[in-house]
C-alpha positions as CSV (number, residue, x, y, z in Angstrom):
1,M,-15.9,28.5,-16.8
2,D,-16.1,25.0,-18.2
3,E,-13.3,23.3,-16.4
4,T,-13.3,19.4,-16.2
5,G,-11.2,17.4,-13.7
6,Y,-11.5,15.0,-11.1
7,I,-13.1,16.4,-7.8
8,P,-13.2,13.8,-4.7
9,K,-16.6,13.1,-3.3
10,S,-15.1,13.6,0.2
11,L,-12.1,15.0,1.7
12,E,-11.1,11.4,3.0
13,A,-10.6,10.2,-0.6
14,Q,-7.5,8.2,-0.8
15,E,-4.6,9.3,-3.0
16,R,-4.3,8.0,-6.6
17,F,-1.5,7.5,-8.8
18,L,-2.8,6.9,-12.5
19,W,-5.7,4.5,-12.0
20,W,-4.3,2.9,-8.8
21,D,-4.2,3.7,-5.2
22,F,-1.1,5.2,-4.1
23,D,0.1,2.1,-2.1
24,Q,-1.0,-0.1,-5.3
25,A,1.5,2.1,-7.3
26,I,4.1,1.4,-4.7
27,V,4.0,-2.2,-5.2
28,F,3.9,-1.8,-9.0
29,L,7.0,0.5,-8.8
30,L,9.0,-1.5,-6.5
31,V,8.6,-4.7,-8.4
32,L,9.3,-2.8,-11.7
33,G,12.1,-1.3,-10.3
34,T,13.6,-4.8,-9.3
35,G,12.9,-6.0,-12.8
36,V,14.7,-3.4,-14.3
37,I,17.8,-4.1,-12.1
38,A,17.7,-7.4,-13.0
39,G,17.8,-6.5,-16.5
40,S,14.1,-7.6,-17.5
41,L,11.9,-4.6,-17.9
42,F,8.7,-6.5,-19.3
43,A,9.0,-9.2,-16.6
44,G,9.2,-6.4,-14.1
45,M,6.2,-4.8,-15.6
46,L,4.1,-7.9,-15.9
47,C,4.8,-9.1,-12.3
48,G,4.4,-5.6,-11.0
49,A,1.1,-5.1,-12.5
50,L,-0.2,-8.7,-11.3
51,L,1.1,-8.2,-7.7
52,A,-0.6,-4.8,-7.6
53,W,-3.8,-6.0,-9.0
54,Q,-3.7,-9.0,-6.5
55,Y,-3.0,-6.5,-3.5
56,G,-5.8,-4.5,-4.5
57,R,-8.2,-7.6,-4.4
58,I,-6.9,-8.3,-1.0
59,K,-7.5,-4.8,0.4
60,T,-11.1,-4.6,-1.1
61,G,-13.6,-3.7,1.4
62,K,-10.8,-3.1,4.2
63,H,-9.5,0.2,6.0
64,P,-8.3,2.6,3.5
65,K,-4.9,2.4,5.5
66,F,-4.8,-1.4,5.4
67,A,-1.1,-1.4,4.3
68,L,0.0,0.4,7.6
69,H,-2.0,-2.0,9.6
70,A,-0.5,-5.2,7.8
71,L,3.0,-3.5,8.1
72,Y,2.4,-2.9,11.7
73,W,1.4,-6.7,12.5
74,W,3.7,-8.3,10.0
75,L,6.9,-6.6,10.5
76,P,9.5,-6.9,13.5
77,S,8.7,-4.6,16.2
78,G,12.2,-2.9,15.9
79,L,11.5,-1.8,12.0
80,V,8.1,-0.2,12.5
81,V,8.1,3.4,13.9
82,R,5.4,3.3,16.4
83,V,3.4,5.9,18.4
84,R,4.1,5.9,22.3
85,A,0.4,5.0,22.9
86,T,0.6,2.1,20.7
87,P,2.0,-1.3,22.0
88,A,4.5,-3.1,20.1
89,S,3.0,-5.7,18.0
90,H,4.2,-8.8,19.5
91,H,2.4,-8.1,22.5
92,R,-0.7,-10.1,21.6
93,F,-2.4,-10.6,25.0
94,F,-3.3,-7.4,27.3
95,L,-4.6,-7.8,30.8
96,G,-7.2,-5.3,31.9
């Protein structure tokens, strides 16, 4: 049985779409979709690829779920679904 394919080195390997991590692909597809709606497919592809590449450079060396952490801290508390044990992001100082 000579089967070739990608075998992840660990079970914690992040999902991939083509050659990007899944969150990078989402950035690309959102900007591409905006470009298509605006009537400029090539500009949407170019800007999407550049933003996905920059996002990949920003998250290099950080936690695999960097996007979720960033959304928690940067979005208003009402927009982010939070777990009961997680305090709201606008509470910056805790006593005790």
